[in-house]
C-alpha positions in Angstrom: 207.6 29.1 123.6 209.9 28.8 126.6 212.8 31.2 126.8 216.1 29.4 126.7 217.0 31.0 130.0 213.9 29.5 131.6 214.4 25.9 130.3 215.1 23.0 132.6 218.2 20.9 131.9 216.0 18.3 130.1 214.3 21.0 128.0 217.7 22.5 127.2 219.1 19.1 126.1 216.1 18.6 123.8 216.7 22.1 122.3 220.4 21.5 121.9 220.2 18.0 120.4 219.6 18.9 116.7 222.1 21.7 117.0 224.7 19.3 118.2 224.4 17.3 115.0 224.5 20.5 112.9 227.8 21.5 114.4 229.4 18.0 114.8 230.0 18.0 111.1 232.5 20.8 111.7 233.6 20.5 115.3 233.3 16.7 115.7 231.3 15.2 118.5 233.2 17.3 121.0 232.9 20.1 123.5 233.3 22.5 120.6 230.0 21.2 119.1 228.3 21.9 122.5 229.6 25.5 122.5 228.5 26.0 118.9 225.1 24.5 119.6 224.7 26.7 122.7 225.5 29.8 120.6 223.0 28.8 118.0 220.1 28.8 120.4 221.3 31.6 122.6 222.2 29.4 125.6 225.0 30.0 128.1 227.9 27.8 127.2 228.6 26.7 130.7 225.0 25.7 131.3 225.0 23.9 128.0 228.0 21.9 129.0 226.3 21.1 132.3 223.2 19.8 130.4 225.1 17.8 127.7 227.6 15.1 128.6 231.0 15.7 126.9 231.3 12.0 126.0 230.9 11.7 122.2 228.7 8.6 122.5 226.5 10.3 125.0 226.1 13.3 122.6 225.2 10.9 119.8 222.8 9.2 122.1 221.1 12.6 122.7 220.8 13.2 119.0 219.4 9.8 118.3 216.9 10.2 121.1 215.7 13.5 119.5 215.2 11.6 116.2 213.1 9.1 118.1 211.0 11.8 119.7 210.4 13.6 116.5 209.4 10.4 114.8 206.9 9.6 117.6 205.4 13.1 117.3 205.1 12.9 113.5 203.3 9.5 113.5 200.3 9.6 115.8 198.1 6.5 115.8 195.5 8.1 113.5 198.1 8.8 110.8 199.4 5.3 110.7 196.3 3.3 111.4 195.3 2.9 107.7 198.7 1.7 106.6 199.7 -1.9 106.3 202.6 -3.0 108.4 205.1 -2.9 105.5 204.1 0.6 104.7 204.4 1.6 108.3 207.9 0.4 108.8 209.0 1.9 105.4 207.5 5.3 106.3 209.1 5.3 109.7 212.6 4.5 108.4 212.3 6.9 105.5 211.2 9.6 107.8 214.3 9.1 110.0 216.5 9.2 106.9 214.9 12.5 105.9 215.7 13.9 109.4 219.3 12.6 109.2 219.9 13.8 105.6 220.9 17.4 106.5 223.5 16.2 108.9 225.0 13.4 106.9 228.6 14.3 107.8 227.7 14.3 111.5 226.1 10.9 111.0 229.2 9.7 109.2 231.4 10.8 112.2 228.9 9.3 114.6 229.0 5.9 112.8 232.8 5.9 112.9 232.7 6.5 116.7 230.1 3.9 117.3 232.0 1.3 115.2 234.9 1.4 117.6 235.2 -1.9 119.5 234.9 -0.1 122.9 231.6 1.4 121.8 230.0 -1.6 120.3 227.7 -2.5 123.2 226.5 1.1 123.5 225.9 1.2 119.7 223.9 -2.0 119.9 221.7 -0.5 122.6 221.1 2.6 120.6 220.1 0.5 117.5 217.8 -1.6 119.6 216.2 1.5 121.1 215.5 3.0 117.7 214.0 -0.3 116.4 211.9 -0.6 119.5 210.6 3.0 119.0 209.7 2.2 115.4 207.8 -1.0 116.2 205.9 0.7 119.0 204.8 3.5 116.7 203.9 0.9 114.1 201.5 -0.6 116.7 203.4 -3.8 117.7 202.3 -5.1 121.0 204.0 -8.5 121.0 205.4 -9.6 124.4 206.7 -13.1 123.5 209.8 -13.9 121.6 208.4 -12.1 118.6 209.0 -8.8 120.5 212.7 -9.6 120.4 213.0 -11.1 116.9 211.2 -8.2 115.3 213.4 -5.6 117.0 216.6 -7.6 116.2 215.7 -7.8 112.6 214.7 -4.2 112.2 217.8 -3.0 114.1 220.0 -4.9 111.6 218.1 -3.6 108.6 218.2 0.0 109.9 222.0 -0.2 110.5 222.6 -1.7 107.0 220.3 1.0 105.5 222.3 3.7 107.2 225.5 2.3 105.8 224.1 2.5 102.3 222.6 5.9 103.0 226.0 7.4 104.0 227.5 6.5 100.6 224.4 7.1 98.4 224.9 9.6 95.6 221.8 8.7 93.7 218.9 11.1 93.1 216.7 11.4 96.1 218.6 8.6 97.8 217.0 6.2 95.4 219.5 3.5 96.0 219.0 3.6 99.7 215.2 3.4 99.4 215.5 0.5 97.0 217.8 -1.3 99.4 215.4 -0.7 102.3 212.5 -2.0 100.2 214.4 -5.3 99.6 215.3 -5.7 103.2 211.7 -5.1 104.3 210.6 -7.8 101.8 212.9 -10.1 103.8 211.0 -9.2 107.0 207.7 -9.9 105.3 208.9 -13.2 103.9 210.2 -14.2 107.3 206.9 -13.4 109.0 205.1 -15.5 106.5 207.5 -18.4 106.9 207.3 -18.1 110.7 203.5 -18.4 110.5 203.8 -21.5 108.4 206.3 -23.1 110.7 204.5 -22.2 113.9 204.1 -25.3 116.1 206.8 -27.3 114.3 209.1 -28.4 117.2 211.7 -29.9 114.9 212.5 -26.5 113.4 215.5 -24.7 114.6 215.8 -21.2 113.4 219.1 -19.2 113.8 218.2 -15.5 114.3 221.8 -14.4 114.2 222.3 -16.1 110.9 219.1 -14.6 109.4 220.0 -11.1 110.6 223.5 -11.5 109.2 222.0 -12.4 105.8 219.8 -9.3 105.9 222.6 -7.0 106.8 225.3 -8.3 104.4 223.2 -9.6 101.6 224.3 -8.3 98.2 222.7 -5.0 97.2 
């Protein structure tokens, strides 16, 4: 294991990312969280501040990127190969929820920051990146419009699931998992409908309307 003092800035960022979330619950997404994270891993505070941007959204970005990395590491191709696509997506989202669960208050604060109008474009990029990471791990190799529709749908579902998750007081987040299962059913139904409608030039599908129905459908 590399000593903290010998880490590159990139390695230090990766080491600090989960600690940022652990401390953001108390210090907010602020310089204070960077200092506390540095103390937690034995890093110099000044070096940690050099490695980690002080902008709250950039700090949240660093944490979400760490979640993406850990997901990729946890699901090598041989682990996921035998699963059907529905099971793959479900497993990937639930794995992320399990990683987020210990830092639910930090996630709540992050969601509030990302919901600010000024941060909406950056929040959308983060959601897209996570959806893209999940589809890539799931084995999706589409390069046509399916590449974009799949990611747009999953980004919407993931965001909606997070919203339910933040307020879920059921045992084992059962309400969140049930909500996720229903939303993934929507994806499967859409894929079947899309296959049936392939080649029909008179069909005009509205992706934004469909994603909106997924996201705001009654629970």
